[in-house]
Phi, psi and omega in degrees: 000134183226136180251156177251152175260306184040049178055045183090357179236030177266191177295323184295318187290321179294330180283324172304312180294319186282339185231067180290336183287350178281349184048054182278151183294124179283354179272116190302314184298309174298317184284331179279344180259353172275120191297317177302311181297315188291326180290321177299315181301312181304316179292322175297314182295324180294317181307311181297316178296320175288330177294310181298317185294320184296331188255354181069030177265166166281182180288356185269035180293150181259346182271141180281124182292166185295321179301322177293323172294326179293315182302325186300331182251011178232154177260140175266000000 
């Protein structure tokens, strides 16, 4: 799994903003290199993509997908 940074506009930042319940590290360098955090982010990104694809939306959806809510109360 590889995330992009793009000066605050990459996939990692998108996931952090869209999945606040997952409590991801907002710092790209720390978050992307911490395995536990990166795996949570990967699950959230997949969930966002599936949520968008199922509804025909772009990645700019405003609702928090179910997987992100599930991660907020569970330890991986």
